[in-house]
C-alpha positions as CSV (number, residue, x, y, z in Angstrom):
1,M,-167.3,-93.5,-22.6
2,S,-165.2,-92.2,-19.8
3,V,-163.9,-88.6,-20.0
4,G,-160.4,-88.6,-21.4
5,Q,-160.6,-92.2,-22.6
6,T,-160.2,-92.9,-26.3
7,L,-161.7,-95.7,-28.3
8,R,-159.4,-98.2,-29.8
9,K,-160.4,-98.9,-33.3
10,I,-160.5,-102.4,-34.7
11,E,-161.1,-102.7,-38.5
12,L,-162.5,-105.9,-39.9
13,T,-162.5,-104.8,-43.5
14,E,-161.1,-105.8,-46.9
15,E,-158.7,-102.9,-46.7
16,A,-157.4,-104.0,-43.3
17,F,-157.1,-107.5,-44.6
18,R,-154.9,-106.4,-47.5
19,S,-152.7,-104.1,-45.4
20,C,-151.7,-106.2,-42.4
21,R,-149.5,-109.2,-42.0
22,D,-151.9,-111.2,-39.8
23,K,-155.5,-111.6,-40.4
24,P,-157.8,-108.9,-39.0
25,Q,-160.0,-111.7,-37.5
26,Y,-157.1,-113.0,-35.5
27,R,-156.1,-109.5,-34.3
28,F,-159.7,-108.9,-33.3
29,L,-159.9,-112.1,-31.2
30,V,-156.6,-111.4,-29.5
31,T,-157.4,-107.8,-28.7
32,I,-160.8,-108.6,-27.4
33,S,-159.6,-111.5,-25.2
34,E,-156.8,-109.4,-23.7
35,A,-159.1,-106.4,-23.0
36,K,-159.2,-105.1,-19.5
37,P,-162.5,-104.0,-17.7
38,G,-163.6,-100.6,-18.9
39,E,-161.7,-100.7,-22.2
40,E,-163.7,-99.4,-25.2
41,F,-163.4,-100.3,-28.8
42,E,-164.9,-99.1,-32.1
43,I,-165.3,-102.1,-34.4
44,V,-165.8,-101.3,-38.0
45,G,-166.4,-104.4,-40.1
46,E,-167.6,-106.1,-43.2
47,D,-169.5,-109.4,-43.2
48,A,-167.1,-110.7,-45.9
49,I,-164.3,-110.6,-43.3
50,L,-166.1,-111.5,-40.1
51,S,-169.9,-111.5,-39.9
52,F,-171.9,-109.1,-37.8
53,D,-173.5,-112.0,-35.9
54,T,-170.2,-113.6,-35.1
55,V,-168.7,-110.3,-33.8
56,L,-171.7,-109.8,-31.5
57,S,-171.5,-113.4,-30.3
58,I,-167.8,-113.0,-29.5
59,L,-168.4,-109.8,-27.7
60,E,-171.1,-111.4,-25.5
61,D,-168.9,-114.4,-24.8
62,E,-166.0,-112.2,-23.8
63,G,-168.1,-110.0,-21.4
64,F,-168.7,-106.9,-23.4
65,E,-171.6,-104.5,-23.5
66,Y,-172.1,-103.0,-27.0
67,D,-174.0,-100.4,-29.0
68,I,-174.8,-100.9,-32.7
69,V,-173.9,-97.6,-34.3
70,E,-174.5,-98.6,-37.8
71,R,-175.6,-101.7,-39.7
72,D,-176.1,-101.9,-43.5
73,D,-177.5,-105.3,-44.5
74,L,-177.3,-104.4,-48.2
75,L,-173.6,-103.5,-48.1
76,G,-172.8,-106.0,-45.4
77,T,-171.1,-103.4,-43.2
78,Y,-171.4,-102.5,-39.5
79,T,-170.0,-100.3,-36.7
80,V,-170.2,-101.3,-33.1
81,I,-169.0,-99.6,-29.9
82,A,-168.0,-102.2,-27.3
83,R,-167.0,-101.8,-23.6
84,K,-165.5,-104.6,-21.5
85,R,-167.7,-105.1,-18.4
86,G,-166.1,-105.0,-14.9
C-alpha cells in the first residue's frame, strides 16, 4: 500500500445486506469496475452473500492483484486486500 493512501472497505456481509438500500454484491461490482489503477480495497465478506471464489474470480477479471488476509471455511468468512493493476 502506498504511503498516505487509505484502503476503501467493501463489506459483503449479512449486516451490510440489512443496512443498505442496494445489494452489497451490486455495490461491490460497481466499485470494482470503476476502480482506477493503484486503488486499494479491503474486502470483508461472507460466502452467504458472495462466495470467496466468486470474489477472487471477479478481482482477476477486473485486473486486480490480491492478498488473502483471512479465510475461515468453517464460518464462511474472508478478508482480502485488493489493488488495481496499472
